[in-house]
C-alpha positions in Angstrom: 70.5 100.7 25.5 71.0 99.3 29.1 72.8 95.8 29.3 71.9 93.3 31.6 75.0 93.5 33.4 74.2 97.2 34.0 70.9 96.6 35.0 72.2 94.1 37.5 74.5 96.4 39.2 71.7 99.1 39.5 69.6 96.5 41.3 72.4 95.6 43.5 73.2 99.1 44.3 69.5 99.9 45.3 69.3 96.9 47.5 72.7 98.0 49.3 71.0 101.8 49.6 67.8 100.1 51.0 69.6 98.2 53.6 71.5 101.3 54.6 68.3 103.1 55.1 66.9 100.6 57.0 69.9 100.3 59.2 69.8 104.1 59.7 66.3 104.2 60.7 66.9 101.3 63.2 69.6 103.0 64.9 67.5 106.0 65.2 64.9 104.2 66.4 67.3 102.6 69.2 68.6 105.9 70.2 65.2 107.3 70.8 64.2 104.2 72.8 67.3 104.5 74.7 66.8 108.3 75.6 63.3 107.5 76.5 64.2 104.6 78.7 67.0 106.4 80.3 64.9 109.6 81.2 62.1 107.3 82.5 64.7 105.4 84.8 66.3 108.7 86.0 63.0 109.8 87.5 63.1 106.7 89.8 64.9 106.9 93.1 68.1 105.6 93.1 67.4 103.3 96.2 64.4 102.0 94.2 66.3 101.1 91.0 67.0 97.6 90.1 70.5 96.2 89.3 69.4 96.6 85.4 68.1 99.9 85.8 71.4 101.1 87.5 73.5 99.7 84.6 71.3 101.5 82.1 71.8 105.0 84.0 75.5 104.3 85.0 76.6 102.3 82.0 79.2 104.7 80.9 81.0 103.9 84.6 82.9 101.3 83.0 84.7 103.3 80.3 85.2 106.3 82.8 86.7 104.1 85.2 89.0 102.4 82.8 90.3 105.6 81.4 90.7 107.0 85.1 92.9 103.8 85.9 95.0 104.4 82.8 95.6 108.1 83.5 98.2 108.0 86.1 99.5 111.2 87.9 103.0 111.9 86.6 104.7 112.2 89.9 102.9 108.7 91.2 104.3 106.8 87.7 107.7 108.2 88.4 108.0 107.1 91.8 106.3 103.7 91.6 106.5 102.2 88.1 110.3 101.5 88.2 109.8 99.8 91.5 106.8 97.8 90.3 108.8 96.6 87.2 111.6 95.4 89.4 109.3 93.7 91.8 107.4 91.7 89.2 110.6 90.4 87.7 110.4 87.8 90.6 107.0 88.1 92.1 103.3 87.5 91.3 100.1 88.7 93.1 97.2 86.4 93.6 93.7 88.1 93.9 90.8 86.4 95.0 87.8 86.6 92.5 85.5 83.5 93.6 82.5 82.9 95.9 80.1 85.7 94.5 80.0 88.9 92.8 83.3 91.1 93.2 82.4 94.9 94.1 85.7 95.8 92.7 86.0 94.1 89.4 88.4 96.6 88.3 91.0 95.9 91.0 93.0 93.1 89.3 92.7 95.1 85.9 94.1 98.0 87.8 97.0 96.0 89.5 97.9 94.8 85.7 97.8 98.2 84.4 100.4 99.4 86.9 102.7 96.6 85.4 101.9 93.8 88.1 101.5 90.0 87.1 98.3 89.1 88.5 96.9 85.4 89.0 93.0 85.2 89.7 91.8 82.3 91.9 88.6 81.3 93.6 87.5 78.6 95.9 88.3 75.7 93.7 91.6 76.6 92.2 93.7 77.9 95.1 96.7 75.7 93.7 97.2 78.9 91.5 98.7 80.7 94.7 101.6 78.5 94.6 103.4 80.9 92.2 102.3 83.8 94.2 104.3 85.9 96.7 101.3 87.4 98.3 97.5 87.2 97.9 94.7 89.9 98.3 91.0 89.6 99.0 89.5 92.8 97.6 86.3 94.3 98.7 83.1 92.8 97.3 79.8 91.1 97.9 81.1 87.6 98.1 79.9 85.2 100.9 82.9 85.0 103.1 81.0 82.4 105.4 80.9 79.9 102.6 84.6 79.7 101.8 85.3 76.0 102.2 87.4 74.8 105.2 89.8 73.4 103.2 90.2 76.5 101.2 90.7 78.4 104.5 93.3 76.1 105.6 95.3 76.1 102.3 95.2 80.0 102.4 96.3 80.1 106.2 99.0 77.7 105.6 100.1 80.0 102.6 100.5 82.9 105.0 101.8 81.1 107.9 104.7 79.5 105.6 105.8 82.9 104.6 103.4 84.3 102.0 101.9 87.7 102.4 98.1 88.8 102.9 96.1 92.0 102.4 92.5 92.6 103.1 90.6 95.4 101.8 87.2 96.1 103.2 85.3 92.6 103.1 88.8 91.1 102.9 89.0 91.9 106.7 86.4 89.5 107.4 87.7 86.8 105.1 91.1 87.4 107.0 89.2 86.6 110.2 87.4 83.6 108.8 90.7 82.2 107.4 92.2 83.0 111.0 94.7 85.5 110.2 93.3 88.0 112.7 91.2 87.6 115.9 88.9 89.9 117.9 86.1 92.2 117.1 85.5 93.8 113.8 83.4 96.8 114.2 80.6 97.3 111.7 80.6 100.8 110.3 78.0 101.4 107.3 79.5 104.5 105.9 80.1 105.3 102.3 82.1 108.4 100.9 85.5 110.1 101.7 86.9 109.8 105.2 90.0 111.4 106.8 92.6 109.2 108.5 95.8 109.8 110.2 98.9 107.7 109.6 100.4 106.6 112.9 103.0 104.2 112.1 105.3 104.2 109.0 106.6 100.6 109.5 104.6 99.4 106.4 104.5 102.9 104.3 108.3 103.6 103.8 108.0 105.1 100.2 104.4 106.6 100.1 104.8 110.5 100.0 102.1 110.9 102.4 103.1 112.1 105.7 100.3 111.9 108.1 96.8 112.8 107.0 95.2 110.8 104.3 91.7 110.8 102.5 90.2 107.1 102.1 87.3 106.1 100.0 85.2 104.2 102.4 82.4 101.7 101.4 81.1 100.2 104.6 84.2 98.3 105.7 84.6 97.1 109.1 86.6 98.9 111.7 89.7 97.0 113.2 89.5 98.9 116.3 89.1 95.4 118.5 91.3 93.2 116.5 94.1 91.5 118.9 97.7 91.5 118.0 97.3 94.0 115.1 99.5 97.1 115.0 97.4 100.1 114.1 98.9 102.0 111.1 96.0 104.3 110.2 93.6 105.9 112.7 90.3 107.6 112.4 90.0 109.3 115.8 90.1 106.4 118.0 89.2 103.8 115.6 91.7 101.7 113.6 91.3 101.9 109.6 94.4 100.0 108.7 96.8 97.6 110.7 99.6 95.0 110.2 100.6 91.7 112.0 103.1 89.0 111.3 101.5 85.4 111.2 103.8 82.7 111.3 106.5 83.5 108.7 104.2 85.7 106.7 103.0 89.2 107.0 99.3 90.7 107.0 98.1 94.1 106.1 94.6 95.0 106.5 92.5 98.2 105.1 89.1 98.9 106.4 88.6 101.3 103.4 89.6 101.1 99.7 93.1 102.3 99.0 92.5 101.6 95.3 89.6 104.0 95.1 86.4 103.3 93.3 82.9 105.0 92.6 80.7 107.3 94.9 77.3 107.4 94.0 75.1 110.4 94.2 71.4 109.4 93.4 71.4 108.6 89.6 75.1 110.1 89.2 78.7 108.9 90.4 82.1 110.5 91.0 85.3 108.3 90.8 87.6 108.9 93.6 90.8 107.1 92.2 93.3 105.9 94.9 96.2 107.0 92.6 94.9 110.8 92.9 94.1 110.4 96.7 97.6 108.9 97.4 95.9 106.0 99.1 97.2 103.7 96.3 100.6 104.5 97.4 99.9 103.1 100.9 98.5 100.2 99.1 101.7 99.5 96.9 103.8 100.1 100.0 101.8 97.1 101.8 102.5 94.8 98.8 106.2 95.6 99.0 105.9 95.1 102.8 104.1 91.7 103.0 106.2 90.2 100.2 109.5 91.0 102.4 110.6 93.5 100.0 
């Protein structure tokens, strides 16, 4: 004879089983819809895709890039990580993340994964850079022209007083807007891997790269017409990277992306990590250089 307690237990088990079956059906339906949607979007040419559609097709890039950043080449780690640990005991890097959508959202995370202490700042919180030894303007889609005048003056005084500045890709234009570099910045709408030649090792004292180096370039301006800038890396007769002193501070500018990033091929992509290209070595040397190390 079945007791009321046993009957209640069987009903509870039946409800749990029914819920589990329903969730399983829902999961299968979601997977099927996702596969159909992904296949449909994959038929759309990349240049016609919306940002949402690109996210659906390339959604795994976030995980792929994080895994790539965490997987350091053994020789790279052996050379740089002890130096970074010592440097970080007394120094902090400020990374600009304001005024628009950053095209390299992994950049601050990449620095932190190497062991750097990073402060993120925007147009309204430049006070955060007081604790920084240098600031970096990475590549992105932010509107450099809308950086407030007071912010520009604050950043210019920071460098003039002895702080370091590194500009990458669009960061070159930011450097010009702030007043850290003068002259023509030549537009060069090229995306992909390019070969440069190191012509001056004043900045690159520890990098294992001797002369030729392959950069990931993503439409960055060329520094060929920049005034008072010492060329560091050349592409033929064009300047890809340069350095200068500004007051008591130091400035290093990269036309390309030494940290690496993504190259898109239609609906697919390839990750070109700076640690593997050895261009991250140049960026790390630049960090030590502008911070007076």
